[in-house]
Structures are given as structure tokens and as C-alpha cells.
N, C-alpha and C positions, 0 to 999 in steps of 0.2 A: 171675571171670567172671560170677557171679550179680549182683555189684554193678553191673557194666556193663550187664547186662540190666535191672536195676531203674532205673538212670539213664536208659536209653533210653526205658523205659516212662513215666517221669516227664516226660521231654521231650516225649513224644507226647501226654500228657494235659494238660500245662500249657504254654501259649504264653508264653514269656519274651522275645519279640522285640517291639520297638516297631513299630507299624503305619506309622509315618512313614519310618524309616530301615531297617526290616526286620533290624535288628541287636539283640543283647541290650540290655536296658534299661540306660541310664546315667543315674544320678540320677533314677529314675522319680518322676513326680508323677501325682496322681489328680485328675480333674475332680469337683467336689462334686456336680454335678447327675446325671450318668449313671454316674459311678464308673469310667470308662475311664481307663487309664493310658498315659503316653507319656514318652519322654525329655524332660527339662526343656529342653534346647537345641532339640530338634525342635519341641515345641509352641510355644515362644517364637518360633522362626523362622516357623512356620505362621501365627501371629497378627500378624506384623510389619505395621505400617501399619493395623491394624484395632483399634478399641476393643472390638468384640464380634465373635466368630466362632462357627461351628458345629463341633461335635465331628467329627473326620475319620471316625469310625466310624458314629455315629447321627445326626449333624446337630443335636443339641440345643445350643442357644445357651449360651455361657459367656464370661467375661472373664478376663483374666490374674489378677485378684485371687481368682478362684475356684479356683486351683491349690493343692493340698495335697500335701506329700511322702508318698510311699508307702514307708515304711521297711520294712514286711514284705516287700514285693516286692523292694526293694533287697537285703535280707539273703538272700532266696531265690536271687536272681540271683548274688550273690557266692558263695554255697555251691555252687551248680551249676557255676559257672565253675571253682571250685577242683577239684571232683570230676572235671569233664571234663578238666581239665589233667592230673590224676593218672592217670586211666584211659587217657588218650590215649597215654601212654608205653607202657603194657602192650599195648594193642590196635592199635598203629600198623601191625604187619605182618599182623594177622588180618583176613580178609575180613568185611565188614559183613553181618549177617544181612539176608535179603531183607525181613523185616518192618520193620527199621529204615530200610532204603532207601525202602520204600513210605511209611513214616510221614513221612520227610523230604520225599519227593516231594509228599505231600498238603499238608504244611505250606508248602512253596514255592508250590504251586498256589494255596493259600488266600491267601497274601500277595500273589501276583501279581493275583488277582482283586480284592482290596481296593484295590490300587494303580490298577487299571483303573477302578474305581468312582470313586476320587478324581479321576483324570484327567478322567473324563466329567463329574463335578460341576463341576470347575473350567472345563471348556470351556463347559458350560451357563451358568455364571455370567458368563463372558466374553461369550458371545453375548447374554445379556439386558442386560448393561451397554452393549454397543455399540448395541443397539436403543434403549435408553433415551436414550443420547446423541443418536441420530438424531432421536428424537421431540422432545427438548428443543430441538434446533437448529431443527426445523420450527416449533415453537411460537414460538421467538424471532423467526423470520422473519415469521410472521403478526402478532405483536405490533408489530414495527416498521412493517409495512404499514398496520395499523389505526391506529396512532398518527399516521402520516403523513396518512392520510385525515382524521382528526379535526382535525389542525392546519390542513389545507387548508380544511376546511369552516368552522372558526372564523374564519380569516383572511377568507374570503369574506363571512361574516355580518357581521363588524365593518366591512368595507368598505361594505356596504350601509347599515349603521347610520350610518357617517360621512357617506355621501352624503345620507341622509335628513335628518340634523341640519343639514348645510350648506345643503340646499335649504330647510328650514324657517327657517333663519336669514336666508337671502336674501329669502324671501317676507315674513318679519316686518319686516325692515328696509325693504323696498320699501313695505309697507303703511304703516308709521309715516311714511315720507318723503312718501307721497301725502297722508296725513291732515295732516301738517304744512304741505304746500304748499297744500291746500285752506283750512286755517285762516289761513295767511299771506295768501292771496288775499282772503279775506273781510275781514281786518283792513286790508289795503291799500286795498280798495275803500271801506271805511268811513272811513279816513283821508282819502282823496281827496274823498269827499262832505263830510266835515267841513271840509276846506280850502275847498271851494266855498262852504259856508255861512259860513265866516269871512270870505271875500272879500265876499259879499253883505252881511253885517252891517257890515263896514267901510265899504262904499259908502253904506249907509243911514245910518250914524252921521255920515259926512261931509256927506250931503245935509241931514240934519235938525238938525245942531248949532246952527244959527241960528234954529230955529223952536220957541220955547217952547210955543206952543199945541199942538204935536203930540207933547208928552211922553207923553201917554197912549198914543198910537199906538206910539211907540217902545217903551214898556214892554210893550205887548201883543205886538209882534213879538219882543221879547227873550224873553218867556215862552214863546211858541210855538216859537222856535228852541231854547230850552233844553229843552223837551219833546222836540223832534226829536233833540237831542244825547243825551239820556238814552236814548231809544229805540235809537239807533245803538250806544251803549255797551252796552246790554243785549244787542243782537245779538252784539257781540264777546264779551261775557262768556259768553253761551250757547254760542257756537261753541267757545270755549276749554274750558268745562266738558264739552261733548260730546266733544271730542277727548281730554280727560283720562280720562273714563270709558271710552271705547273702548280707549285704550291700556292702562288698568289691567286691563280684562277680558281683552284679548288676551294680555298678558304673563302673567296668572294662568292662563288656559286652556292656553297653550303650555308654561308652565314650572312648573306647580303642584307637580310632583314634586320640584323642586329646593329648595322652601322648606319647612323643618320647621315644625311648629306652634309659635307663639310663646306662651310662658307669660305670664300677666298680671304686671305689675311688683309687687314686694313692697313692704312698708311703707317700706323704706330708700330705694327708688327714688322713691316718692311724696314722702317727706320731702325728698329732694334737689330735686325739682321745686318744692316749696313754698318752698324757701329760695333761689330765684333772685334775682339782683340786680334793682333797679328797672328798669335799662335792659333786661335780658333779659326781665323780666316784661312790659314795654311791647311788646316785639317778639313775644313768645309768651304772650299772656294766658291764664291758667289757666281752664278751663271752670268755670262756676259754675251753680248751680241756684237755684230759688226758695228764699229764706231760710226759708219755711214748712216745707220738707222737708229742709233741708241737714243737720240733725243725724242723720237716718236714712239718708243716702245710702249706697249700696253699690256697689262696683265689680264688676259682673258681666260675664262673657265667654262667647262661644258655645262649645259643646262639640263638638269634632270627631268624637266618637263617636256623637252624636245629631243628625246633620244629613243631609238628603237628598243623594244623589250629584250632583244637578244644581244644587246651591247651593254657591257658593264662599265661603270665609271668609278675610278679609284684615284688615289694620290691627290687629295684635296681638289677633286673635280678637274684634274689636268691630264688624266690618262683614260682612254677609252679602249676596251678590248672586246673581242668576240667571246661570248659566253656559250657554253654547251647547252645551257638551259635558259628558259625565259626568266628574266629578272623580275622581282616583285615590285614593279613600278605601279604608281597610281594610274588607272585608265583615264586618259584625257582625250578630248576630241581632236586636238592638233598634234598628238604624238605620232611620230613617223611610223609607217607600215613597212618601210624598207630600211636597210642597215645604214641609216644616216643619223647625224647628231648636229646640233647647232650650239653656239655659245650663248651665255646669258647677256653679254654686252653687245650693244649696237652703236653705230657711228653714223652721224648725219652731217658733220662738218669737220674740217681740219684734216690733219695727216695722222695716220695710225699704222703701227707695225707690230707683227707677232711672228713667232717661229714655231714650227711643228716638226717633231722628230718622226721620220717615216721609215726608218731602217728596219723596224720590227714587223712590217707588213709587206706582203707581196702584191697587194692590190689596194689602191686608195685614191681618193680625190680630196683636194684641199682648195677651198674657194670661199666666196661670199655670196649671200643671197638675201632677198627681202624676207622679213618676218612672216609674210603672207604665203610663203611657198607651201604648196599642198603637201599633205602627209604622204602622198604617193608619187610626188614629183621628184625625179632624180636630178641631182646637182649638175648644172651645166646644160640641162636639156630644156630649160625654160627661158623666157625672155628676160627674167630678172634674177638670173644666177650665173656666176662665172667661176671657172675652176681650171686647175691643171690636174691631170689624172695619169696614174701609172697602173697599167693592167698587166698582172703577172704573166698569164699564158702567152700574151702577145709580145711581152718584153719591150714595150714602147711607151713613150711619154707623149701625151697629147694635151691640147688646150680645148676646152668646150664652152660654147655659149649658143643658146637657141637651137640646141641639138645639132650644131655644126662643129665638126672636129677639125683641129689643125694639128698636124703631126709636127713635133718639135725636134726630132732626131737628136735627142740628148740622152746621156746616161741617166740611170735612176738616181735621183738625189736622195741622200740620206737625211737631209734636213731641208725643209722648205721655209723660206721667209715670204711673208705677204705684206706688201706696202700699199696702203690705200690712201690716195691723194684725192680728196673730195672736191677741192677747189679746181683741180685740173680735170676732174671726173675721169680718173684712171685707177686701175688696180694692177699691180705688177707682182710677178712671182719670181723668186730667186732660189737658186741652189746654193746653200750655205755650207762652205767648208772653211778653209783658212781665209777665203775671200767670198764675196757675194757675186754669183754669176747669174745674169738675167736669163730667165727662161721664156717669159712671154708677158706682154702688156695688153690689157683690154681697155677700150674706151667705154665708159659706163654713162648712160643717160638716164638718171633717175634722181628724184628728190626724196625718196623714202629712206629711212634708216637701213643700214646694211649690217648683217650679222655674219661672223665667221661660221663657216659651215663645212662639214666633212662627210666622207663616205668611205666605208670599208668593204672591200671585195671578198666574197666567199665566206659564208658562215661556217664552213667546214674546217677552216684553218684558224688557229688561234693568233690572228694578227692584232696589232695594237698601234695607236697613234698617241703621242705624248706632246702636250703643249710645253714648250721650253719657258720655264718661269724666268722672266727678265725684269730688271729694274730700269726705269728711265734715267738716263744720265743728264 
């Protein structure tokens, strides 16, 4: 009887039932974190479908790998079950003491309370999961609506862009057609006038063929009509050149973003040009310079990073012209704020020579400058820049350095040659025709590299400068 009382006291003091199944532990395992124990089958079923779960008693997180066998508890449960089985046979007919009944009632009440807590926790988790699903579906609906709006706006924007491009294409083609018709009309009128002149000359030739004494008169009329013919041909040539320039500027302004900068040809390309056949050379004569400077000729090209936004560069970076609109250049801190441009090449030793065609501009400056020239500094107005300048309205040629002007009293050169002698520390400017005529020589006192530099006068006039591509002999 005393053993039965001790067993009941032990059962009241130690809870040997699993909190999940409310039965005696079967293969009990312990959680390494919180040390609570459960039946192995119960806790595995509890974690089914979840990589990580919370302890059914304290909610501390754990994973199945954290389970450890509780051998002490398993031995205790086995012993108690054996004792209960033996004592059960002796006390089957004896009434249970009220204390044992109360203990069992408290144990059952405790287990029921734990089970209610677990059910409440599961309900709470279910409620939160349902609410999360609802919010995610709401976000998904908003995302679809926003995506649809963005796609609609992009489609609308691209439609506008297509309409603009098509309209610009129509206007450009219409303008080119109008210019072509105007040039064609001028040519047809000139041809008609020349035909009339030919008829008149034919009549005069027929009337005077038998009058030797009037040969001088015939020669005079022929000369006069030849002059008239030359004038008419010059009109045609001028109209064609004007049309060509307008078309080139128009295409460049409308489509400058399509054309990447063209790098100057390398030595292999120049060699291939020099090795043309005689027939090809006759059709495409290679540009030459005065033999006086041919051994020092350099191939220089305009720098797209040091050019004003209203100046457009074409022809393999060898031609710069005034543009009616701002060209789409990359904004850079050293880009000129006035209508100037520099070349990419610089020179610090030796002798160097290049030529610039100036006949297509009424106002220009050609010179050299330090690479550190300010983006607002005008060529020839600083200590480290030198140039010759032709100013259209004044119709005069000048040399400039340190903001000091020297009048040269020379006619406008149609081509300017620049000869840089760094050993002698001089830079000379020449007017190039059939021969080279010296315009002015500056003494330069600097050790910094010098760059070819240029300025174009008046952005209201479509002037241009072209670097004469030459090969060193």
C-alpha cells in the first residue's frame, strides 16, 4: 500500500505524458534549445511540411535535426509503467484516495489548458496566413494594373516618336525635292540661253564666212560669247555647289545623332591610297602640298570633345561648319562656349605642317594653342595662343597674340598653311596658291604641347573650314 502511495506521489510530481498526445512518452526526444521532451512520432507529425517550427510549449524555434533521444526519461517511463501495471492488479478493487483523484484532475486540467493554447496558436497562425495571402493577391492586382498603364504609355510615346520621324522624313524629302527642282530650273534656263547663243553664233559664222576682212570682228565676238558662256557655267556651278552645301548641312543637322565619329585612317589605309593604279589615280588624284613643306606634312583631324555645340564636324573629322541648331555633343567641362574647335593631335618637338581650306568662310582664324586654353578664351587673345585671322566685314587680314593685333595688308587667302618649328620656337602662316607666300611668323616661348586651333566668325552664316588631307613625302 505504501508503494502505491509513493507511486501516486511520483506521478503527481513528475509529468510523464507527451504534451501533443497526452499519453505516456513513447520514444521520448528532447529539443536541444529549450529541453522540452515529446514523443518522437508526435513531434515529427507536428513538424510535417515545415523546415523550422516552434516548440509546442514555449514557441522557441527548432528543426528536426535538433532532436536528441531522452534515454533517462524513456527509462523512467518504462519503470513507472511496469510499477503501475503491478500495483494495478492489487488496487483494482480499492477506491482511489481523494488526493490521487484531485492530482489526476489537476493533471488533466493542465493538459487540457495546454491543448487549448496550442489550438489558439494554430488558429492565430491560420488567420495571419489568410491575411497575408489576401495582401499578396491585392499587391499582385496592383502590379498588373501598373504594368498595364506603363505599357500603354510606352506604346503612346513610341507612336508619337514614329509620327515625328515620319513627318521629319516627309519634310526633308520635300525640301530636297524643292532644292533639286530649283537647281534643275536654273540649269535648264542656262542651257536654253546657251542654245540661243549657239544659234546666234551659227548665224554669224554663216554670214561672215566669206568676209576675210571681218576676221577680227569674228574673233572679238567669239571671245565675248566665250566670256558669256563661262559666266553662265559659273552660275550653274555656283547653284550646284549651293545645293550641295545646303543638303549636306540639312542632313547633318537632322541626322547627326545617327553618325558616329569617324576616326582618321591609319597608316595602312594611307598606304593603300598611295598604291592606286594609274587609272584610279587619274580619276581620284591624291592631294598634294607644296614640296617645300611636304616632308613635314601631318594628318590632323578635328576633336569632337573640343568643339562648340553650334559647329558640326563631317568628312572624316576634317570639315567643320556652322550649324543652324545645337549639335548633340556630349556635355564636357572643357567644351568651347564660343565658335572654336581644336584638333586631336598635339606637337611638342620637331617640325610639323598642315593646310586649311578657308575659301568657304567669310570670317575665320587659324592658329595654334595650348591644350589648357579656356573654353571662353578666344584664339590669339591669350598668352599661349597664336593665329592669323580674316574678318569678313572689315575685309582685312591680321595676326593676333596676347590680344595684340598686327595688320598684314594682304588679300584673303583661300588656303592657309601652318608651319610649326619647335626647335626654332616659331610658327609661320602661309597663303597657299601655286606657291607658298609667307603671311606672318610668330616667336613662341613655351614647352607645353601645341594643338591646331580654329575659330569661325558669325553663327548666322553657313561658313566652313576644311583640313586639306595630305600625305608626307
